[in-house]
C-alpha positions in Angstrom: 0.0 0.0 0.0 1.5 3.3 -1.0 1.4 6.6 0.9 -1.2 8.1 -1.5 -3.8 5.5 -0.6 -3.3 6.2 3.1 -3.6 9.9 2.4 -6.8 9.3 0.4 -8.4 7.5 3.4 -7.0 10.1 5.8 -8.6 12.9 3.8 -12.0 11.5 4.6 -11.6 12.3 8.3 -9.1 15.2 8.1 -11.3 17.2 5.8 -14.2 17.0 8.2 -12.0 17.8 11.2 -10.4 20.8 9.4 -13.8 22.2 8.3 -15.1 21.9 11.9 -12.0 23.7 13.2 -12.4 26.5 10.7 -16.1 26.8 11.3 -15.7 27.0 15.1 -12.6 29.1 15.2 -14.0 31.9 13.0 -17.6 31.4 14.3 -19.0 31.0 10.9 -22.4 29.9 12.2 -23.3 33.5 12.6 -23.2 33.8 8.8 -25.2 30.5 8.4 -22.2 28.4 7.5 -21.4 25.1 9.0 -18.8 22.4 8.3 -20.6 21.0 5.3 -20.4 24.3 3.6 -16.7 24.5 4.1 -15.9 20.8 3.4 -17.7 20.6 0.0 -15.1 22.5 -2.0 -12.3 20.6 -0.3 -13.9 17.2 -1.1 -14.3 18.4 -4.8 -10.6 19.2 -4.9 -9.7 15.8 -3.3 -11.9 14.0 -5.8 -9.8 15.6 -8.6 -6.5 15.0 -6.8 -7.1 11.4 -5.9 -8.7 10.3 -9.2 -6.0 12.1 -11.3 -3.3 10.3 -9.3 -4.6 6.8 -9.9 -6.5 7.0 -13.2 -5.7 8.4 -16.7 -8.6 10.9 -16.5 -10.0 12.7 -13.6 -13.5 11.9 -12.2 -14.4 15.6 -12.4 -16.7 15.2 -15.5 -18.6 12.3 -13.8 -18.9 14.4 -10.6 -20.2 17.4 -12.6 -22.8 15.2 -14.3 -24.0 13.9 -11.0 -24.2 17.4 -9.6 -26.2 18.5 -12.7 -28.6 15.6 -12.3 -29.0 16.6 -8.6 -29.7 20.2 -9.6 -32.3 19.2 -12.1 -34.0 16.8 -9.7 -34.2 19.4 -7.0 -35.5 22.1 -9.3 -38.2 19.8 -10.7 -39.1 18.6 -7.2 -39.5 22.2 -6.1 -41.6 23.2 -9.1 -43.9 20.2 -8.8 -44.3 20.5 -5.0 -44.6 24.2 -4.6 -45.7 25.3 -8.1 -43.1 28.1 -7.9 -39.3 28.4 -7.9 -37.4 30.2 -5.2 -33.7 30.4 -6.0 -32.6 31.0 -2.3 -34.4 27.8 -1.2 -33.1 25.9 -4.2 -29.5 26.9 -3.7 -29.5 26.2 0.1 -31.0 22.7 -0.5 -28.7 22.1 -3.5 -25.6 23.0 -1.5 -26.4 20.8 1.4 -27.5 17.9 -0.8 -24.5 18.5 -2.9 -22.3 18.0 0.2 -23.8 14.5 0.8 -23.4 13.6 -2.9 -19.8 14.9 -2.9 -18.9 13.0 0.2 -20.4 9.8 -1.2 -18.6 10.4 -4.5 -15.3 10.9 -2.7 -15.9 7.7 -0.7 -16.6 5.8 -3.9 -13.5 7.2 -5.4 -11.4 6.0 -2.5 -13.0 2.6 -2.7 -12.3 2.4 -6.4 -8.7 3.3 -5.8 -8.4 0.4 -3.4 -10.1 -2.0 -5.8 -8.0 -1.0 -8.8 
């Protein structure tokens, strides 16, 4: 097992810990930000970093396609359920759901690295 695989697994926990420390140190909750809001861009960067290291092409296009499908699903759901579209509500829900999708995508990337 090389050091990059160990780092990929460590990023799962270190990113959450780093985002928590940043959120609490700078008291970002007064702006409505929590650790998920800070960890999302870091996980995106890690998806690109880890997938580029182990595969010929980065997983970024697949991630962007998944995020696009998530955005379309949320927008259609909001239109069907409420019969109107509120961008603020859409963006907040998309950002938080995007964190969950990004975390699961990064987890799948790490698992794929170990299986390859």
